[in-house]
Structures are given as structure tokens and as C-alpha cells.
N, CA, C and O of each residue as an XYZ file, in Angstrom:
852
protein
N       0.971     -1.249      0.011
C       0.126      0.080     -0.088
C       0.810      1.263      0.064
O       1.841      1.192      0.732
N       0.442      2.519     -0.466
C       1.048      3.688     -0.502
C       1.356      4.035      0.689
O       0.724      3.579      1.641
N       2.485      4.989      0.869
C       2.764      5.694      2.021
C       2.227      6.825      2.062
O       1.851      7.362      1.020
N       2.067      7.470      3.387
C       1.318      8.871      3.382
C       1.874      9.725      2.572
O       2.992      9.471      2.125
N       1.255     10.815      2.249
C       1.707     11.909      1.417
C       2.620     12.995      2.265
O       3.510     13.676      1.757
N       2.289     13.021      3.447
C       3.213     13.925      4.350
C       3.364     13.433      5.645
O       2.545     12.673      6.162
N       4.461     13.867      6.236
C       4.920     13.282      7.595
C       3.824     13.818      8.870
O       3.232     14.888      8.730
N       3.677     13.188      9.786
C       2.815     13.505     10.770
C       3.268     14.793     11.552
O       4.454     14.969     11.831
N       2.293     15.676     11.893
C       2.484     16.899     12.678
C       3.523     16.998     13.768
O       3.670     16.132     14.631
N       4.197     18.048     13.683
C       5.347     18.176     14.683
C       4.708     18.902     15.931
O       3.707     19.618     15.954
N       5.519     18.542     16.928
C       4.916     19.226     18.303
C       4.218     18.198     19.368
O       4.684     17.059     19.416
N       3.424     18.446     19.990
C       2.566     17.664     20.881
C       2.131     16.499     20.474
O       1.355     16.582     19.521
N       2.411     15.155     20.957
C       1.629     13.987     20.312
C       1.073     13.340     21.575
O       1.733     12.854     22.493
N      -0.129     13.408     21.477
C      -1.017     13.153     22.664
C      -1.560     11.845     22.641
O      -2.413     11.537     21.810
N      -1.025     10.857     23.700
C      -1.698      9.518     23.974
C      -2.723      9.346     24.600
O      -2.648      9.546     25.812
N      -3.876      8.971     24.095
C      -5.003      8.920     24.832
C      -5.204      7.808     25.372
O      -5.847      6.923     24.807
N      -4.611      7.665     26.715
C      -4.597      6.360     27.418
C      -5.741      6.109     28.216
O      -6.133      6.828     29.136
N      -6.319      4.926     27.772
C      -7.633      4.530     28.548
C      -7.328      4.243     29.955
O      -8.221      4.352     30.795
N      -6.069      3.865     30.300
C      -5.879      3.518     31.743
C      -5.980      4.881     32.622
O      -6.338      4.898     33.799
N      -5.646      5.900     31.943
C      -5.510      7.375     32.807
C      -6.843      8.012     32.900
O      -7.289      8.345     33.998
N      -7.520      8.203     31.767
C      -8.989      8.440     31.484
C      -9.666      7.572     30.820
O      -8.988      7.007     29.962
N     -10.932      7.188     30.896
C     -11.704      6.372     30.187
C     -12.961      6.883     29.568
O     -13.546      7.772     30.186
N     -13.466      6.458     28.445
C     -14.848      6.715     28.167
C     -15.094      8.135     27.795
O     -14.327      8.713     27.025
N     -16.191      8.750     28.340
C     -16.308     10.259     27.951
C     -15.485     11.138     28.552
O     -15.451     12.325     28.226
N     -14.742     10.612     29.496
C     -13.880     11.777     30.303
C     -12.608     11.606     29.305
O     -12.005     12.655     29.080
N     -12.210     10.656     28.797
C     -11.209     10.443     27.677
C     -11.346     11.612     26.728
O     -10.569     12.558     26.593
N     -12.579     11.347     26.041
C     -12.769     12.045     24.868
C     -12.977     13.422     25.015
O     -12.629     14.203     24.129
N     -13.675     13.905     26.363
C     -13.562     15.221     26.649
C     -12.270     15.952     26.889
O     -12.049     17.127     26.596
N     -11.553     15.212     27.386
C     -10.021     15.923     27.565
C      -9.210     15.902     26.391
O      -8.337     16.751     26.210
N      -9.439     15.015     25.614
C      -8.775     14.891     24.160
C      -9.300     16.043     23.334
O      -8.548     16.839     22.770
N     -10.696     16.105     23.281
C     -11.249     17.203     22.590
C     -10.780     18.695     23.013
O     -10.699     19.634     22.221
N     -10.467     18.757     24.474
C     -10.042     20.239     24.662
C      -8.579     20.281     24.521
O      -8.018     21.375     24.573
N      -7.862     19.135     24.336
C      -6.478     19.384     24.002
C      -6.403     19.700     22.460
O      -5.549     20.425     21.952
N      -7.394     19.069     21.802
C      -7.353     19.244     20.169
C      -7.961     20.962     20.064
O      -7.542     21.626     19.116
N      -8.715     21.471     20.832
C      -9.030     22.602     20.956
C      -8.119     23.698     21.090
O      -8.344     24.841     20.692
N      -6.985     23.264     21.720
C      -5.915     23.930     22.198
C      -4.641     23.767     21.413
O      -3.539     24.165     21.792
N      -4.946     23.022     20.061
C      -3.885     23.152     19.234
C      -3.267     21.697     18.996
O      -2.562     21.571     17.994
N      -3.430     20.775     19.681
C      -2.903     19.165     19.510
C      -3.303     18.639     18.120
O      -4.493     18.484     17.847
N      -2.337     18.366     17.245
C      -2.938     17.734     15.909
C      -2.440     16.243     15.752
O      -2.440     15.693     14.650
N      -2.076     15.704     16.742
C      -1.815     14.184     16.693
C      -2.039     13.593     17.941
O      -1.601     14.021     19.009
N      -2.843     12.441     17.753
C      -3.542     11.780     18.791
C      -3.374     10.385     18.571
O      -3.465      9.915     17.437
N      -3.114      9.626     19.667
C      -3.009      8.109     19.582
C      -3.931      7.648     20.687
O      -3.797      8.078     21.833
N      -4.889      6.756     20.347
C      -5.632      6.090     21.227
C      -5.060      4.636     21.764
O      -4.897      3.705     20.976
N      -4.792      4.531     23.058
C      -4.050      3.451     23.516
C      -5.161      2.764     24.630
O      -5.606      3.355     25.614
N      -5.469      1.444     24.243
C      -6.407      0.769     25.295
C      -5.816     -0.727     25.153
O      -5.870     -1.373     24.106
N      -5.276     -1.157     26.293
C      -4.563     -2.616     26.164
C      -5.852     -3.647     26.585
O      -5.602     -4.850     26.658
N      -7.191     -3.180     26.851
C      -7.981     -4.170     26.928
C      -8.489     -4.958     25.860
O      -8.118     -4.495     24.781
N      -9.220     -6.007     25.745
C      -9.601     -6.910     24.848
C     -10.680     -5.724     24.041
O     -11.154     -4.744     24.615
N     -10.902     -6.066     22.694
C     -11.907     -5.361     22.137
C     -13.237     -5.339     22.447
O     -13.781     -6.420     22.672
N     -13.932     -4.236     22.511
C     -15.314     -4.249     23.101
C     -15.919     -3.143     22.365
O     -15.256     -2.256     21.827
N     -17.267     -3.221     22.353
C     -18.268     -2.214     21.982
C     -17.784     -0.852     22.443
O     -17.628      0.102     21.681
N     -17.570     -0.836     23.679
C     -17.213      0.533     24.318
C     -15.962      0.914     23.871
O     -15.886      2.124     23.660
N     -15.034      0.330     23.674
C     -13.597      0.634     23.173
C     -13.882      1.059     21.691
O     -13.364      2.143     21.424
N     -14.535      0.512     20.718
C     -14.904      1.001     19.523
C     -15.830      2.413     19.541
O     -15.776      3.288     18.677
N     -16.536      2.419     20.519
C     -17.444      3.829     20.722
C     -16.556      4.717     20.994
O     -16.727      5.812     20.457
N     -15.380      4.547     21.871
C     -14.568      5.849     22.344
C     -13.761      6.165     21.147
O     -13.623      7.323     20.753
N     -13.117      4.928     20.448
C     -12.061      5.027     19.302
C     -12.785      5.953     18.450
O     -12.165      6.983     18.185
N     -14.100      5.818     17.894
C     -14.817      6.439     16.921
C     -14.958      7.794     17.276
O     -14.823      8.715     16.470
N     -15.256      7.946     18.606
C     -15.561      9.473     19.161
C     -14.322     10.317     19.014
O     -14.318     11.492     18.648
N     -13.197      9.542     19.359
C     -12.085     10.249     19.284
C     -11.577     10.666     17.870
O     -11.030     11.727     17.568
N     -11.830      9.767     17.191
C     -11.455      9.926     15.489
C     -12.196     10.976     15.157
O     -11.586     11.901     14.621
N     -13.668     11.134     15.370
C     -14.382     12.121     14.958
C     -14.046     13.513     15.669
O     -14.288     14.492     14.963
N     -13.583     13.750     16.818
C     -12.854     14.951     17.425
C     -11.746     15.246     16.772
O     -11.594     16.414     16.414
N     -10.778     14.307     16.488
C      -9.578     14.634     15.817
C      -9.810     15.147     14.401
O      -9.191     16.109     13.949
N     -10.681     14.499     13.757
C     -10.835     15.077     12.364
C     -11.567     16.518     12.262
O     -11.475     17.309     11.323
N     -12.184     16.643     13.245
C     -13.213     17.847     13.221
C     -12.131     18.929     13.658
O     -12.453     20.105     13.492
N     -10.760     18.625     14.251
C      -9.913     19.870     14.338
C      -8.905     19.907     13.365
O      -8.051     20.787     13.475
N      -8.831     18.931     12.216
C      -7.902     18.832     11.417
C      -6.790     17.992     11.829
O      -5.739     18.051     11.191
N      -6.927     17.105     12.968
C      -5.784     16.496     13.468
C      -5.768     14.859     12.901
O      -6.794     14.324     12.480
N      -4.549     14.219     12.956
C      -4.374     12.827     12.541
C      -4.707     12.056     13.791
O      -4.343     12.471     14.891
N      -5.505     10.761     13.619
C      -5.845      9.852     14.734
C      -5.159      8.549     14.484
O      -5.191      7.974     13.396
N      -4.534      8.111     15.549
C      -3.861      6.555     15.199
C      -4.369      5.979     16.318
O      -4.815      6.654     17.246
N      -4.340      4.561     16.316
C      -4.728      3.721     17.290
C      -3.407      2.778     17.638
O      -2.694      2.341     16.734
N      -3.172      2.529     18.944
C      -2.098      1.605     19.329
C      -2.136      0.046     19.149
O      -3.020     -0.550     19.765
N      -1.458     -0.521     18.537
C      -1.479     -1.746     18.244
C      -2.470     -2.631     17.300
O      -2.164     -3.542     16.529
N      -3.782     -2.070     17.604
C      -4.804     -2.705     16.734
C      -5.162     -2.428     15.361
O      -5.918     -1.467     15.214
N      -4.825     -2.996     14.405
C      -4.902     -3.021     12.981
C      -6.557     -3.194     12.809
O      -7.111     -2.517     11.944
N      -7.243     -3.990     13.534
C      -8.581     -4.196     13.370
C      -9.451     -2.875     13.845
O     -10.437     -2.485     13.220
N      -9.019     -2.333     14.869
C      -9.632     -1.183     15.419
C      -9.313     -0.108     14.449
O     -10.285      0.581     14.142
N      -8.167      0.205     13.885
C      -7.871      1.308     12.976
C      -9.041      1.240     11.811
O      -9.712      2.223     11.497
N      -9.182     -0.064     11.220
C     -10.186     -0.301     10.237
C     -11.696     -0.040     10.560
O     -12.486      0.523      9.802
N     -11.954     -0.504     11.721
C     -13.286     -0.462     12.424
C     -13.751      1.217     12.522
O     -14.812      1.631     12.055
N     -12.878      1.961     13.123
C     -13.174      3.312     13.496
C     -12.572      4.191     12.489
O     -12.473      5.338     12.925
N     -12.181      4.064     11.416
C     -11.395      4.878     10.556
C     -10.446      5.809     10.953
O     -10.544      7.018     10.745
N      -9.514      5.249     11.533
C      -8.265      6.023     12.074
C      -7.457      6.069     10.893
O      -7.641      5.443      9.848
N      -6.437      6.971     11.202
C      -5.374      7.171      9.892
C      -4.296      6.406     10.085
O      -3.402      6.464      9.241
N      -4.173      5.641     11.089
C      -2.901      4.540     10.895
C      -2.774      4.119     12.318
O      -3.512      4.515     13.220
N      -1.799      3.300     12.449
C      -1.568      2.487     13.576
C      -0.160      2.809     14.289
O       0.787      3.180     13.596
N      -0.050      2.680     15.504
C       1.268      2.636     16.193
C       1.617      1.214     16.693
O       0.806      0.547     17.336
N       2.788      0.800     16.390
C       3.116     -0.729     16.996
C       4.202     -0.484     17.907
O       4.910      0.519     17.992
N       4.232     -1.655     18.644
C       5.179     -2.070     19.717
C       6.318     -3.064     18.963
O       6.176     -3.503     17.821
N       7.255     -3.277     19.670
C       8.298     -4.296     19.132
C       7.882     -5.593     18.866
O       8.355     -6.195     17.902
N       7.028     -6.118     19.625
C       6.236     -7.311     19.590
C       4.958     -7.510     18.795
O       4.358     -8.584     18.811
N       4.493     -6.305     18.001
C       3.330     -6.429     17.369
C       3.616     -6.742     15.972
O       4.720     -7.142     15.604
N       2.483     -6.535     15.087
C       2.627     -7.044     13.489
C       3.864     -6.226     13.040
O       4.102     -5.093     13.458
N       4.657     -6.924     12.119
C       5.614     -6.270     11.219
C       5.011     -4.972     10.487
O       3.814     -4.963     10.199
N       5.740     -4.006     10.221
C       5.129     -2.774      9.620
C       4.601     -3.049      8.174
O       3.624     -2.472      7.695
N       5.381     -4.032      7.503
C       4.856     -4.277      6.098
C       3.671     -5.154      6.005
O       2.975     -5.155      4.989
N       3.371     -6.033      7.211
C       2.128     -6.513      7.299
C       0.954     -5.731      7.609
O      -0.142     -5.891      7.070
N       1.295     -4.672      8.716
C       0.306     -3.823      9.035
C      -0.053     -2.911      7.722
O      -1.213     -2.574      7.487
N       0.854     -2.609      7.036
C       0.554     -1.558      5.816
C      -0.138     -2.253      4.636
O      -0.826     -1.658      3.807
N       0.133     -3.681      4.642
C      -0.549     -4.346      3.792
C      -2.126     -4.441      4.088
O      -2.961     -4.453      3.183
N      -2.414     -4.499      5.329
C      -3.859     -4.659      5.843
C      -4.499     -3.165      5.823
O      -5.721     -3.025      5.770
N      -3.702     -2.166      5.863
C      -4.356     -0.838      5.933
C      -4.579     -0.124      4.623
O      -3.956     -0.493      3.627
N      -5.536      0.998      4.563
C      -5.770      1.521      3.404
C      -4.221      2.342      3.024
O      -3.263      2.593      3.755
N      -4.465      2.625      1.534
C      -3.298      3.267      1.242
C      -3.167      4.750      1.785
O      -4.129      5.517      1.740
N      -1.910      5.128      2.311
C      -1.625      6.226      2.799
C      -1.709      6.264      4.124
O      -1.427      7.349      4.633
N      -2.060      5.270      4.933
C      -2.174      5.142      6.322
C      -0.625      5.338      6.898
O       0.381      5.142      6.217
N      -0.633      5.723      8.154
C       0.607      5.940      8.994
C       0.908      4.748      9.665
O      -0.038      4.155     10.184
N       2.225      4.198      9.775
C       2.722      3.203     10.651
C       3.741      3.727     11.431
O       4.841      4.040     10.976
N       3.409      3.833     12.597
C       4.835      4.295     13.797
C       5.031      2.981     14.483
O       4.256      2.025     14.505
N       6.308      3.117     15.085
C       6.834      2.020     15.704
C       7.519      2.441     17.116
O       8.363      3.329     16.993
N       7.314      1.979     18.382
C       8.035      2.237     19.427
C       9.349      1.644     19.250
O       9.546      0.522     18.785
N      10.374      2.585     19.707
C      11.750      1.860     19.866
C      12.370      2.454     21.014
O      12.093      3.499     21.603
N      13.452      1.408     21.268
C      13.985      1.873     22.660
C      15.637      2.255     22.615
O      16.262      2.685     23.584
N      16.127      2.033     21.443
C      17.580      2.306     21.296
C      17.673      2.497     19.795
O      16.711      2.289     19.055
N      19.057      2.969     19.299
C      19.222      3.367     17.947
C      19.115      2.214     17.009
O      18.615      2.283     15.886
N      19.739      0.904     17.682
C      19.400     -0.031     16.649
C      17.742     -0.599     16.250
O      17.339     -1.045     15.176
N      17.132     -0.430     17.302
C      15.726     -0.613     16.977
C      15.282      0.467     16.198
O      14.488      0.235     15.287
N      15.702      1.712     16.432
C      15.091      2.794     15.391
C      15.521      2.597     14.218
O      14.609      2.652     13.393
N      16.604      2.374     13.752
C      17.158      2.140     12.574
C      16.529      0.980     11.774
O      16.303      1.102     10.570
N      16.200     -0.342     12.582
C      15.618     -1.331     11.924
C      14.073     -0.841     11.719
O      13.462     -1.381     10.796
N      13.556     -0.099     12.315
C      12.051      0.439     12.302
C      11.982      1.149     11.045
O      10.997      1.002     10.321
N      13.090      2.025     10.670
C      13.103      2.734      9.422
C      13.209      1.780      8.326
O      12.364      1.822      7.431
N      14.169      0.907      8.293
C      14.489     -0.054      7.296
C      13.067     -0.668      7.089
O      12.705     -0.686      5.913
N      12.287     -1.118      7.908
C      11.222     -1.893      7.712
C      10.100     -1.208      7.287
O       9.038     -1.795      7.079
N      10.253      0.077      7.129
C       9.215      0.914      6.329
C       8.296      1.771      7.321
O       7.224      2.224      6.919
N       8.750      1.983      8.640
C       7.925      2.892      9.456
C       8.225      4.181      8.897
O       9.277      4.439      8.313
N       7.128      5.112      9.117
C       6.654      6.532      8.686
C       7.328      7.184      9.797
O       8.029      8.122      9.416
N       7.337      6.969     11.130
C       7.956      7.707     12.238
C       8.495      6.523     13.430
O       8.305      5.309     13.351
N       9.006      7.044     14.217
C       9.242      6.105     15.602
C       9.034      6.983     16.801
O       9.344      8.173     16.852
N       8.523      6.340     17.682
C       8.803      6.816     19.183
C       9.914      6.327     19.822
O      10.186      5.126     19.850
N      10.619      7.253     20.375
C      12.025      6.722     21.048
C      12.116      7.053     22.469
O      12.019      8.245     22.758
N      12.315      6.059     23.560
C      12.422      6.142     24.843
C      12.407      4.805     25.518
O      12.486      3.732     24.919
N      12.305      4.948     26.748
C      11.887      5.881     27.766
C      12.922      7.005     27.931
O      14.031      6.674     28.350
N      12.712      8.146     27.682
C      13.541      9.197     27.715
C      13.786      9.833     29.120
O      14.921      9.991     29.570
N      12.802     10.138     29.694
C      12.786     10.856     30.999
C      12.332     10.079     32.233
O      12.418     10.572     33.358
N      11.827      8.802     31.996
C      11.079      8.184     33.164
C       9.524      8.427     33.089
O       9.024      9.530     32.865
N       8.933      7.451     33.269
C       7.464      7.389     33.370
C       6.708      6.507     34.355
O       7.090      5.399     34.731
N       5.492      7.180     34.762
C       4.711      6.305     35.662
C       3.413      5.997     34.780
O       2.381      5.622     35.337
N       3.474      6.140     33.581
C       2.282      5.719     32.860
C       2.384      4.343     32.319
O       1.367      3.861     31.823
N       3.425      3.680     32.347
C       3.792      2.291     31.889
C       4.614      1.512     32.874
O       5.778      1.791     33.165
N       3.882      0.459     33.391
C       4.586     -0.326     34.489
C       5.951     -0.873     33.967
O       6.968     -0.905     34.660
N       5.869     -1.314     32.638
C       7.151     -2.287     32.176
C       8.163     -1.371     31.550
O       9.111     -1.866     30.941
N       8.026     -0.038     31.659
C       9.065      0.887     31.005
C      10.540      0.593     31.322
O      10.802      0.252     32.475
N      11.400      0.677     30.537
C      12.760      0.617     30.810
C      13.213      1.821     31.479
O      12.548      2.852     31.576
N      14.520      1.612     31.989
C      15.104      2.758     32.555
C      15.200      4.052     31.527
O      15.238      3.950     30.300
N      15.234      5.333     32.300
C      15.377      6.369     31.386
C      16.701      6.683     30.825
O      17.693      6.693     31.554
N      16.778      6.981     29.366
C      17.893      7.046     28.535
C      18.483      8.432     28.741
O      19.709      8.540     28.725
N      17.741      9.468     28.927
C      18.287     10.939     28.694
C      18.142     11.191     27.216
O      17.744     10.408     26.354
N      18.550     12.456     27.094
C      18.305     13.048     25.870
C      19.638     12.754     24.952
O      19.571     13.206     23.809
N      20.745     12.108     25.281
C      21.756     11.827     24.296
C      21.371     10.745     23.231
O      21.451     10.908     22.014
N      20.972      9.697     23.828
C      20.560      8.648     22.717
C      19.601      9.159     22.007
O      19.602      8.851     20.816
N      18.588     10.014     22.475
C      17.597     10.583     21.650
C      18.113     11.348     20.407
O      17.736     11.149     19.253
N      19.000     12.222     20.801
C      19.513     13.154     20.045
C      20.399     12.297     18.932
O      20.302     12.694     17.771
N      21.082     11.384     19.138
C      21.764     10.462     18.256
C      20.852      9.895     17.313
O      21.121      9.873     16.112
N      19.597      9.353     17.867
C      18.796      8.747     16.849
C      18.027      9.840     15.818
O      17.730      9.568     14.654
N      17.819     10.867     16.345
C      17.316     12.156     15.571
C      18.230     12.315     14.419
O      17.816     12.390     13.262
N      19.692     12.376     14.806
C      20.722     12.742     13.657
C      20.785     11.498     12.827
O      20.955     11.716     11.627
N      20.687     10.257     13.181
C      20.724      9.025     12.430
C      19.618      8.806     11.444
O      19.830      8.370     10.312
N      18.505      9.100     11.874
C      17.273      8.665     11.177
C      16.686      9.833     10.151
O      16.663     11.035     10.414
N      16.242      9.249      8.989
C      15.501     10.138      8.047
C      13.998     10.372      8.290
O      13.393     11.330      7.807
N      13.505      9.541      8.979
C      12.012      9.711      9.304
C      12.015     10.564     10.915
O      12.939     10.693     11.719
N      10.586     11.055     10.972
C      10.464     11.985     12.324
C      10.919     10.843     13.497
O      10.851      9.631     13.288
N      11.365     11.405     14.684
C      11.651     10.950     16.005
C      10.769     11.602     16.852
O      10.849     12.827     16.944
N       9.797     10.878     17.594
C       8.959     11.537     18.837
C       9.523     10.826     20.108
O       9.524      9.609     20.290
N      10.070     11.917     21.076
C      10.340     11.333     22.315
C       9.198     10.900     23.223
O       8.151     11.548     23.224
N       9.375      9.727     24.070
C       8.473      9.029     24.711
C       9.298      8.818     26.146
O      10.492      8.598     26.348
N       8.227      8.967     27.013
C       8.719      8.698     28.449
C       8.753      9.713     29.220
O       9.780     10.377     29.084
N       7.918     10.147     30.090
C       7.924     11.392     30.812
C       8.339     12.729     30.200
O       9.192     13.476     30.679
N       7.694     12.927     29.175
C       7.828     14.364     28.430
C       6.755     15.227     28.947
O       5.584     14.847     28.936
N       7.123     16.405     29.410
C       6.266     17.343     29.926
C       6.839     18.759     29.695
O       7.754     19.025     28.916
N       6.181     19.620     30.474
C       6.567     21.103     29.953
C       7.916     21.576     30.513
O       8.469     22.585     30.077
N       8.408     20.843     31.457
C       9.663     21.198     32.007
C      10.731     20.586     31.126
O      11.866     21.039     31.277
N      10.547     19.608     30.208
C      11.437     19.087     29.234
C      11.350     18.942     27.873
O      12.137     18.338     27.144
N      10.094     19.678     27.495
C       9.702     19.625     26.104
C      10.836     20.437     25.253
O      11.215     20.052     24.148
N      11.259     21.440     25.809
C      12.297     22.265     24.879
C      13.605     21.474     24.662
O      14.225     21.612     23.608
N      14.081     20.563     25.739
C      15.078     19.707     25.436
C      14.838     18.638     24.326
O      15.735     18.394     23.518
N      13.697     18.031     24.282
C      13.102     17.362     23.259
C      13.461     17.910     22.112
O      14.272     17.316     21.400
N      12.898     19.194     21.710
C      12.978     19.964     20.320
C      14.527     20.216     20.211
O      15.058     20.072     19.110
N      15.164     20.532     21.141
C      16.601     20.733     20.936
C      17.395     19.489     20.453
O      18.397     19.659     19.758
N      16.984     18.254     20.796
C      17.495     17.114     20.587
C      17.559     16.818     19.059
O      18.406     16.130     18.490
N      16.478     17.485     18.493
C      16.203     17.283     17.009
C      14.774     16.528     16.565
O      14.407     16.262     15.421
N      14.108     16.274     17.786
C      12.694     15.713     17.803
C      11.846     16.383     16.813
O      11.888     17.562     16.463
N      11.057     15.428     16.411
C       9.652     15.971     15.646
C       8.655     16.517     16.705
O       7.896     17.456     16.462
N       8.705     15.898     17.836
C       7.840     16.166     18.944
C       7.924     15.289     20.126
O       8.814     14.446     20.241
N       6.941     15.497     21.065
C       7.223     14.748     22.395
C       5.705     14.156     22.432
O       4.683     14.818     22.253
N       5.795     12.633     22.729
C       4.551     11.928     22.905
C       4.467     11.828     24.408
O       5.379     11.372     25.097
N       3.265     12.303     24.899
C       2.917     12.346     26.273
C       1.559     11.878     26.762
O       0.634     11.808     25.953
N       1.363     11.524     28.157
C       0.140     11.315     28.674
C      -0.343     12.138     29.650
O      -1.285     12.931     29.607
N       0.512     11.823     30.658
C      -0.118     12.470     32.095
C       0.090     14.130     31.943
O      -0.656     14.849     32.607
N       1.018     14.689     31.143
C       1.135     16.171     31.195
C      -0.214     16.803     30.689
O      -0.552     17.957     30.956
N      -0.874     16.012     30.008
C      -2.228     16.529     29.713
C      -3.307     16.117     30.380
O      -4.129     16.858     30.918
N      -3.325     14.687     30.350
C      -4.556     13.839     30.871
C      -4.794     13.969     32.166
O      -5.946     14.028     32.594
N      -3.648     14.034     33.004
C      -3.673     14.152     34.307
C      -3.826     15.823     35.124
O      -3.931     16.087     36.321
N      -3.792     16.609     34.082
C      -3.872     17.819     34.517
C      -5.572     18.313     34.970
O      -6.510     17.613     34.586
N      -5.742     19.189     35.553
C      -7.139     19.623     35.963
C      -7.781     20.305     34.924
O      -8.996     20.152     34.795
N      -7.042     21.174     34.018
C      -7.529     21.611     32.868
C      -6.588     21.223     31.613
O      -5.601     21.899     31.320
N      -7.034     19.926     30.812
C      -6.443     19.521     29.841
C      -6.192     20.418     28.711
O      -5.131     20.273     28.104
N      -6.972     21.273     28.365
C      -7.084     22.212     27.403
C      -5.797     23.278     27.696
O      -4.877     23.404     26.888
N      -5.861     23.934     28.818
C      -4.703     24.875     29.244
C      -3.638     24.172     29.332
O      -2.612     24.809     29.094
N      -3.460     22.705     29.678
C      -2.125     22.225     29.754
C      -1.526     21.984     28.375
O      -0.320     22.103     28.161
N      -2.433     21.633     27.433
C      -2.006     21.306     26.177
C      -1.536     22.632     25.433
O      -0.593     22.605     24.642
N      -2.269     23.839     25.738
C      -2.073     24.950     25.284
C      -0.613     25.475     25.558
O       0.173     25.970     24.750
N      -0.457     25.250     26.860
C       1.029     25.738     27.383
C       2.124     24.797     26.756
O       3.238     25.238     26.473
N       1.794     23.578     26.564
C       2.668     22.741     25.950
C       3.149     23.127     24.478
O       4.314     23.135     24.079
N       2.044     23.432     23.787
C       2.245     23.946     22.515
C       3.104     25.292     22.499
O       3.934     25.526     21.620
N       2.836     26.102     23.501
C       3.653     27.452     23.605
C       5.122     27.124     23.834
O       6.037     27.763     23.313
N       5.289     26.061     24.667
C       6.709     25.826     24.942
C       7.538     25.280     23.858
O       8.753     25.461     23.782
N       6.760     24.535     22.936
C       7.408     23.815     21.801
C       7.560     24.981     20.711
O       8.607     25.023     20.064
N       6.622     25.866     20.500
C       6.617     26.901     19.723
C       7.914     27.981     19.821
O       8.625     28.427     18.921
N       7.932     28.227     21.332
C       9.081     29.010     21.497
C      10.388     28.930     21.874
O      11.196     29.788     22.228
N      10.477     27.343     21.688
C      11.797     26.911     22.237
C      12.648     26.411     20.712
O      13.801     25.983     20.761
């Protein structure tokens, strides 16, 4: 299948994590962030596929598209197809990128989580449109996260890859400028928006930090 016509948007990459907020609360928080300028959203729900999960994914996709944003789904190619998402984000143990791309419509985005330069280069060779790289700063949003790498390996990956690199793991307003300075296309984050009392205001401030750094 064909590759996307353009790379994913730069800046804040919001992971809509169902373990942090769920259902209508998740949709409301993401919609507020979209209204504040977020243009790249990934829905992550590790539970088995259900009607409620499909309803949430569909509502998130509708909100993203209403704001001119791209909407991806974590792991689940079947859910991408069912809800009309723009692509999939794969882990190291998920479908190979070429298999996912063969199942998806032409132009769908395929991203891959990576943890070191070797994995990032392998993802690029395998046809990924972008990579997530980390755990950069340390995170409480993923129980099995690897120890934080810091920005050194992140910058090395950004220099070595021709595709966009997004930092993952503990990205927030205090370190987003360092992510940009490392050469990243953006920072993928959860708690900095979804755990905020006002997700829209939090997303707006993150966008300001990115734009001004």
C-alpha cells in the first residue's frame, strides 16, 4: 500500500491512554487538547476489543478529524479499520510494519515504538513512517517501562534517522524544549495533559513551549 503523502504533525503528540482516563472523560479531555492546538493523537487501550472501546475510538477519531488532526490507534489494526483511524502505532512485539501496511488503506501512517538506536534504524528499514523513542525521562504511565535514557541517545537517533522521531517517556512542559533541541519532531505524552485539572490549558501551554523553544 502507498505511503502517507506528508509526515505526521510536529509538536505535542497526545497519547489518549484509557488507563489514565476512560470513556466520556477521555473524549472530553482529548477534545479540549485538540481545541488547544494538538494535531496528533493516539488512542491506547490494552483491554480486549469491546463495543465500548470501539465507541470511544470512533468518538476520538471524529473529534480529531473535526479539528484537522491525525488519529492513530495503538497496536490494533482491526480497530484502525473499524473506527476509520489514520494509522497504527506498533510495539516491538506487534505486527511487522509491512504486514500492517498491507492490511491498512493506502496512505495510512505506521509508527513504531523503539528503545535504542538499533531498533530505531531497524524500524526505518522496515518501512515505518516515524518512530517513538524512549523511555527518555522516566514515566509512571507504563509499568514495564525501561530505565530512562536521557536526551543523549535521543539526539543520536534524531541525527541518524531520516524519518521523524518522537520522544516518549516522561515528556512534560519542563523538558519539552530539550526534546526539540535534540532534533525531535515532537514529544509523545500522557500525564502532562490527561492528568491535568484543565487538559486544554495544559495542552495550550505545551504548544507554547514547543513553539517558543
